[in-house]
C-alpha angles and dihedrals in degrees: 000000000000137000098218132024121190127191098210120211102194140020096246089058089054092050094049091050091050090050091050099045102029114177092007094066132074131185114230124201113151092359090204090125101027098056092051092046093052093046092049095046095245090121109043131178094032104148101154124050117192113202112206097179093102095055107108122240099013091117095063126130112197142167114224128209090265092059093254119142114221124201118197120223092256096053106125128205091257091052086061093045090051095044115105088197094055093043092051102033102028107025098158088060093048091051094047090049088051090054093056117105116297134308094276091052093044089053092060108024114089130212089231090053090049090054095045095049085062099203109158087223094058107119104217096055096070097055092042090052090050089048089056094242126187128200127213116219119195132190133169087266100053147296136276135185117222124190108235091237088062096042098082127075098174144304107349090347128116139163097257116126121223092254096048129101124198103234103169143020115197137177139158115277114239115265127223091266095051130085134174144186137197122208127190134187116198133164089250137018099261139009088035132136113231118267085186132350129187130191120194126190120180132184115206136207099196104306094338126093109240098175137008141192122189120177130183133208132199094017101090139020088275137013109288140193124234096227098176092051091046091052093045093055095054111104094012136106119235101252126146097271093047092051092048093051095043090051090051091050089048089054090052091057093059123094105185130170134221112260142146094286098051147332123265091247093051092049092050091053092046090052088060092047094046092047091049090050093048094049091043093053090051091049089053093042091233101110089124096046097112098037112105117243089217108028120203107249104166090229093120107189094331124114108218110228095038089107092062111121096019095111130062122237095250117143120236112217108137130335098001111139121256107203117191144145120242121185089346095305125110116244130188121195129188091182136052101057090129101051140063127281089250091058091046092053095046103034102031107024091036091225099141099170088092104080136211109224109152103353088217107080097264107106107039094219089126096053113146136156115257110191088341098309126106115248141160106258092205089067099046119089112238097235087062084077091070106113092358133120117233133188123194131181089271087066099053098086118075112223106301096345122090120229109260091249091053091049092047093048089056096046094044095046092241092139107088119158085347099223095112095035098092091058093046091048092052094049091046093048092052090045090056090049089054098035111021090188106031124185118237089256090054090050091054091047089053095054098041086108094053124082127198114198096188106068142309128330099238096107093041091055092044092050091054090050089051091048091054087054091049089051089055 
């Protein structure tokens, strides 16, 4: 995949490496996009990968004295979901982050990476555009601030130079007279790329809309505004007729194409529907109705970010040693620097319980715990294991006793062909660490990243319920 992999320890080191290697270098944070792009040949000529996940304090979400929210470059989607500040003062972003992938993906994928990938279907771009976000780009030669609406040049194209790093995302926190919504249409309820997404942000003077921002994803080469709808809403109250006309004008702003996820005509109609739903939810003050008060994160008792600084900045480019701890045992590898964590576990550690199902973060069969947090091992670079603590399905059982979820899966008949079972067991175990007595809805949230190809999920859900009772 790459010739050299570097676990960076400070931003200046990253900037110097970018200046030295130019187009041949890429920064990796979550890696959920980059690994797939490299494997599929979308990103070619990437010889040097610079991992920033060990740099302390890059995962901070803060509110400054000017009431701007700042997201560091290592803020993941689940950081946004978990943040009280984001949920209360930037709800459209929290909702969009919640709609991304599954818990394991949200634990690795970063908002910065979502912006940089520049796909018009990426969910967090629309709300950040509506929130009037700006990004700070830094190089060894200086720093510049770019409004997000000037950041994109086309599909998967942005203004970043090869020697620049995105070091900050900032936007005004919502005031008391502002409310927003994010609506997404996918082909399934989770793990789905947007067919259409719509972000709405309204400012009110009493019951009258004084300002409006409506942004649309997956209907043009970049995220776009609906300027006529925005202008129409100003000075009006959100009654039924106003919502209907604003939704129609929003539809007129879209310029979708036909593709595998939907026809242009279908997308245009769904823009109208999504816009009407978003505006309607704001008018009823129920835009957060379906958002969980305590989202399932699959963090368990871990605090993501605690692993920052554990690893040295040594480059991996051949026989350099990867030292890690797996299931409580120390491992040393002189191979595997140029592969995924999944391959390292199976091929080099000979721990074959973790399965490869899709190799693109869709099925969850490769779920493991990385520094206490559930992730998809197929989307984690193997050198990230250096200095880390990893748990696989082989480590769930304690001495001679099965973990309660393992025992429950056996007794409830939840094990079918067995291929997907390791991933389900890992997700369920982390859920019970986080929510010892989960509701059925929380169980369903926890396994949205795990697919079973044999049959339905009834016995799997029942087994997790039984395991929670055994834990009691």
